[in-house]
C-alpha positions in Angstrom: 106.8 86.9 128.4 104.1 87.7 131.4 107.2 87.3 133.8 109.2 88.8 131.2 111.5 85.4 131.0 112.5 84.6 127.8 110.2 83.1 125.4 111.6 79.8 123.0 109.4 81.2 120.0 110.2 84.6 119.4 108.3 85.6 116.2 110.0 87.7 113.6 112.6 88.2 116.1 113.7 84.6 115.7 114.1 84.7 112.2 117.6 84.7 110.5 119.2 88.1 111.3 119.8 88.7 107.4 115.8 88.3 106.3 115.1 90.7 109.4 117.3 93.1 107.8 115.8 92.8 104.4 112.5 93.1 105.5 112.8 96.1 107.5 115.4 98.1 105.1 113.1 97.1 102.1 110.5 98.9 104.0 112.4 101.6 104.9 113.5 102.1 101.0 109.6 102.0 100.2 109.0 104.1 102.5 111.4 106.9 101.2 110.4 106.3 97.4 106.6 107.4 98.6 107.8 110.4 100.4 110.0 111.7 97.8 107.0 111.8 95.4 104.6 113.2 97.9 104.1 117.3 98.0 105.1 117.6 101.7 103.1 121.0 101.9 100.1 119.1 101.1 97.7 117.7 104.0 98.1 114.0 104.8 95.2 111.9 105.9 95.9 112.9 109.6 93.8 115.9 111.1 95.7 118.5 111.1 99.4 117.5 110.0 100.6 117.9 106.4 102.6 115.4 104.6 105.9 117.4 105.8 104.9 116.9 109.6 104.4 112.6 108.9 107.9 112.6 107.3 109.2 115.0 110.1 107.8 112.5 112.6 109.3 109.4 111.1 112.8 110.7 111.0 115.8 111.0 113.0 116.7 114.5 114.3 119.5 115.8 116.8 119.0 114.2 120.5 115.6 112.4 118.8 117.1 109.0 117.4 114.7 106.2 117.8 117.0 103.2 117.6 119.5 104.3 120.3 116.6 105.3 122.6 115.4 101.9 122.3 119.0 100.3 122.7 119.5 102.4 125.8 116.6 100.7 127.6 117.7 97.4 126.4 121.0 97.9 127.9 119.8 99.8 130.9 117.3 96.5 131.9 114.3 99.3 132.0 111.8 98.3 129.3 108.5 99.6 130.1 105.4 101.1 128.4 105.6 104.5 127.1 103.3 107.4 128.6 100.6 108.1 125.4 100.6 111.5 126.9 104.3 112.2 127.3 104.8 110.1 123.6 102.3 112.5 122.0 103.5 115.5 123.5 107.1 114.7 122.4 106.0 113.8 118.9 104.1 117.4 118.7 107.2 118.8 120.1 109.2 117.4 117.1 106.9 118.1 114.7 106.7 122.1 115.6 110.2 122.2 116.0 110.9 121.6 112.1 107.2 122.9 110.8 109.7 125.3 108.5 112.5 122.6 108.0 113.4 122.2 104.4 112.2 119.5 101.8 115.5 117.9 101.5 116.1 118.4 105.3 113.2 116.4 106.1 114.0 113.5 103.5 117.7 113.3 105.0 116.1 112.8 108.2 114.2 110.1 107.0 117.5 108.6 105.3 119.1 109.0 108.6 116.6 107.0 110.5 117.4 103.9 107.4 120.9 104.1 107.9 120.8 104.0 111.5 119.2 100.4 111.8 121.5 99.3 108.1 124.5 99.9 110.4 123.0 98.3 113.6 122.1 95.3 111.6 126.0 95.5 109.7 127.8 94.6 113.0 125.6 91.6 114.5 128.6 90.8 117.1 129.2 94.3 118.4 128.5 94.5 122.0 125.3 96.3 121.2 124.4 94.3 117.8 121.5 92.1 117.1 123.0 89.0 118.8 123.6 90.4 122.1 120.7 92.8 122.8 118.0 91.9 119.6 116.4 89.2 122.4 116.8 91.7 125.2 113.3 93.5 125.8 113.3 97.5 125.1 110.6 100.2 126.0 107.9 100.7 123.2 104.6 102.4 123.3 102.9 99.3 123.7 105.3 98.4 126.5 107.9 95.8 126.7 109.3 94.2 123.3 112.3 92.1 122.2 114.1 94.7 120.6 114.1 93.1 117.1 110.4 93.0 117.3 110.4 96.9 118.3 112.8 97.2 114.9 110.5 94.9 112.7 107.5 96.6 113.8 108.9 100.1 112.7 107.3 98.4 109.0 104.0 98.5 110.3 104.5 102.4 110.9 105.9 102.8 107.8 103.3 101.5 106.1 100.6 103.1 107.8 102.1 106.3 107.3 102.8 105.9 103.4 99.1 105.3 103.0 98.4 108.4 105.2 100.4 110.6 102.6 98.2 109.7 99.6 96.1 112.9 99.9 99.7 114.3 99.1 99.7 112.9 95.7 102.3 110.1 97.0 102.2 106.7 95.1 101.0 103.5 96.6 103.1 101.9 99.2 105.1 98.8 97.1 104.2 95.7 97.9 107.7 95.0 100.3 106.4 97.8 102.4 102.6 96.8 102.4 104.1 93.1 103.5 106.6 94.2 106.2 103.7 96.1 107.8 101.4 93.3 107.7 104.3 90.6 109.2 104.4 93.4 112.2 100.9 93.7 112.5 100.1 90.0 112.6 103.9 89.8 114.9 103.0 92.0 117.5 99.4 90.5 117.8 101.3 87.5 118.7 103.2 88.9 121.4 100.3 89.9 123.6 98.4 86.9 122.7 100.9 85.0 124.4 101.8 87.1 127.1 97.9 86.6 128.0 98.3 83.0 127.5 96.3 82.6 124.8 96.8 79.3 122.4 95.8 80.6 119.1 96.4 81.0 115.4 95.9 84.6 113.6 96.3 85.4 110.1 96.2 88.3 107.6 96.1 87.7 104.4 95.6 89.0 100.9 95.4 87.8 97.5 99.1 87.1 96.8 99.7 85.8 100.9 100.0 87.2 103.8 101.2 86.2 107.5 100.2 84.0 110.5 101.5 83.4 113.8 100.6 81.1 116.4 101.1 81.3 120.4 101.2 78.5 123.0 103.4 78.6 126.3 106.4 78.2 124.4 106.1 81.8 122.7 105.0 83.1 119.3 106.1 81.7 115.8 105.5 84.0 112.9 105.8 83.3 109.2 104.7 84.2 105.9 101.9 82.3 103.9 101.2 82.1 100.2 97.3 81.3 100.8 94.6 81.7 103.7 95.8 79.1 106.5 92.4 76.9 108.1 91.3 79.3 111.6 91.3 83.0 112.2 92.0 85.0 109.4 91.2 88.5 108.3 91.0 88.8 104.6 91.6 91.7 102.5 94.0 93.7 100.3 96.7 94.5 102.5 96.5 98.5 102.4 93.0 97.6 103.5 93.9 95.3 106.1 96.5 97.9 107.3 94.1 100.5 107.1 91.5 98.7 109.0 94.1 98.1 111.9 94.8 101.5 112.4 91.5 102.8 112.5 92.1 104.9 109.4 88.7 103.4 107.8 85.6 102.3 109.6 85.4 98.0 109.9 82.0 97.3 109.6 81.7 99.5 106.2 84.7 97.0 105.1 83.0 94.0 106.0 79.7 95.1 104.8 81.1 95.9 101.2 83.3 92.8 101.2 86.6 94.6 101.6 87.4 92.7 104.4 86.5 89.3 105.8 86.9 87.8 108.8 87.0 83.9 109.2 87.0 81.9 112.3 85.2 84.3 114.6 85.3 82.8 117.8 89.3 82.9 118.0 89.1 86.2 116.8 86.9 87.2 119.5 89.2 85.6 122.4 91.8 87.9 121.2 89.9 90.5 121.8 90.4 91.4 125.8 94.0 91.8 124.9 93.0 95.3 123.4 92.2 96.7 126.5 95.2 95.9 128.3 97.2 97.6 125.2 95.2 100.2 124.2 97.6 101.3 121.2 98.0 97.7 119.8 98.1 97.8 116.1 94.8 95.9 115.2 93.1 96.9 118.0 90.6 99.0 116.5 89.8 95.8 114.4 89.7 93.7 117.3 87.3 95.7 119.4 84.6 96.3 115.7 85.2 92.7 115.6 83.7 91.7 119.3 81.1 94.3 119.1 79.8 93.4 116.0 79.4 89.4 117.0 78.5 90.4 120.2 75.9 92.4 118.2 73.3 91.1 115.6 76.2 88.5 114.8 76.1 89.9 111.3 80.0 89.4 110.9 79.3 85.8 110.8 77.6 86.1 107.5 80.1 88.4 106.0 82.9 86.1 107.3 81.9 83.0 105.3 
């Protein structure tokens, strides 16, 4: 991947298309169910953003269709990392433009996002479909990724933003949404571990199972696990793992309260350098915090047992 050649193993993007489709659409269905029960006028967890703003940010609007942008970059062969400043500015502009948009139109924008992805999966053999473009590199906020990896990664954003809606009276995200978020978190970490040439294993596991990625010179392989496997792992409730990875909750406090447990610290710390290369990497805050703690008093080793 460092040379942009196609790896033999591509994580979630290598799973059967029907499995990928069902996972990502279940994530969208879960987010829609959460959003529909939120008071969109109420504050979210994001400073300065209401629940309305969060949902506007996730939805598709005229001229701002995320899936079409991803496919366009893959067709053009111009995959690159998005400029974070420009991305933030574009997000802020969309949110500002729709600040007074009625609730039903905001929910309709979310439904359009889900429908666009469903339509893409519905024609797997189309010239722009998953078989033709699914493994082509497309632009994303964290650099070039296979199109199907970008699509799967939407599960992470949806899961974290569903948790962001809690102050607005939204219910907890359903298990399928949290599971898609964890799968995406582990998968994208595997992409960048592979690009760095790391041969490693990493799992994120909750009480009912989770996901593990293995990386080597051939690529990255991502799969579900029903219990914590040997080696590097982050363990906790799925919502806690997602919050820690997104920087929504402080990792040291979660470790001190044993809501988060780390295993195989040597391998976890080996992953920390990829955070410096990819500042927006999902899971980066947790890796960065782990590296700081291990480099300090070694207290993580006690909590990780």
